[in-house]
N, C-alpha and C positions, 0 to 999 in steps of 0.2 A: 457193836458186834458186826463182824464182817459177814458177807453172804456165805462164806465157806463154813461159818460156825452155826448156821441155822438153815434148816431146809424149808421147803415151800409152805409147810403148815406150822411154821414157827416153833417146832419142837427143837430145842437146843441140842447140840451134840456135845456140849460141855459135860464133864463128868462130875458127879458128886464127890467132893473132897472127903477123905476119911482122915481123922486125926486121932491120936491116942491109941493107935493100933499096937496091941500088945502081942508079942510072940507066943504067949502061953495059951492063946485062944485055941479051943478044940472045935471041931466041926467046921461048917462052911463059913461062918462069920469072921470078920465083918464085911468081906468083899461080896458075899452072897448071903442074903437073909430072906426069910419068908415074909411075904406081905402081911400075913397074919400077925407075925411078931412085932410089926410096926404099929399096929392098932393099939391105942392107949399110950404110946410112947410119948414122953414129955418133949416139948419143944421150948428152947430157951433162946434168947439173943446172946451176942458175945459178952454182954455185961452180966449174964446170968439171970436176967429177969425171965420169969416163966411166962411164956406166951400162950400156952395151951397144950393140947395133946392131939395126936393124929387120930382122926375119926375113921378115915378110909384111905386106901391107896388105889388110885385109878390107873388102869392099864390102857395104853393105846394099843388096841387089838391088832390093827394092821402091821405095826412095827414090832409088837411084842415087847415094848419098853414101858417103864413107868412114866406116865404123863404128869400126874399131879399127886400130891399128898393133900388130903383135905384136913385142914387144921380147925379144930374146935376151940373157940376163944370166948371167954366170959361165961356167964351163966353159972348155975350151981347144980352139980350132979346131972349134967346134960340138959337141964331145963333153961331156956332163955339164951342159950349160947348162939353165937354167930359162926358160920362156917366160911372158910376161905380155901379156894383151890390154889395151892402154891406149886409153881413149877418144881419138879423134882430136883432139877439142877441148882435151885436156889438154896438148898440145904447143904450143911456139912454134917457128916455123921461123926459124933464124938464117941469113939468106941470105949475109951476109958471111963467116961461118965455115963455111958449108955443112954445117950439122948441125941436128938437132932438139934442143930444150931441154925437159926435163921437170922441173918444179919439185917435186922429191921428194927427200928424204934417202935415201941409199943403204940405210940400215938399214930404213926404212919400205918401200922397194921389196923388200928381201929377205923381209919379212913379208907382202907382198901375195899375194892369191890367184894362183897360177900353175899351170902344167901342163908336161908334157914333150911332145916331138915325137910320141910314140906315143899320147897320151891327151888330145886336144883337147876342150875343153868344148863344150856345145851353146850356141853364141853367139846363137842365136835364142830361147833360153829367157828369158822376161821376168824371172824371179827372178834368174837369173845376171846379166843385163844391169843390173838395178837395183843389185845388190851391187857390181859393178865400177864403175859410175858413182859410187855413193856413196863407195866407197873412195878414188877419186882426187879427188873433191870434198873429202873429209876431209883429204887431203894439203894442199890449198890452204889450208884453215882453220888447219892446224897449223903451217905454215911461218912 
C-alpha cells in the first residue's frame, strides 16, 4: 500500500467494494446503510464459509467514517465467542446475498488478534491500529 492510500493513523482510504448491486433497490442502500442494520449481519468468506456476524460498527469520530466492524466468531448464542476488529475496507458488501464478505481463511481468522466482550482493546492506540490493518492486509496477500 502506498503512502497516498493510507493516512497517518493507518485508516485506509480504499473503499468497500459492493457486488450484486441490483437496480430494484429502494431507499438508500446499498451505497448508504444504517450502522444498526449491519448488526447481526452474517459474514462469509469468498468460499461461502460462515465466519460469524457483525457485533458492532465502530466509528472514527474525528473523521466521521467507519473504522471497524466487530466480528463475532465462534461460541453459541453469543456465549464464548471471540471478537475481532476488522478494518471496514477489508469487507465486500454482497448486496444480492445481503451479507458481508471477508477474504480470509477461517484458520487465519482464528489466529487473528481478538478480544472478548469484557476486554475491548484501545482502538484509538496507533500501534494497535497499525497491527490490525497490517494483519488483514497480510490476509489479502496470502489468499
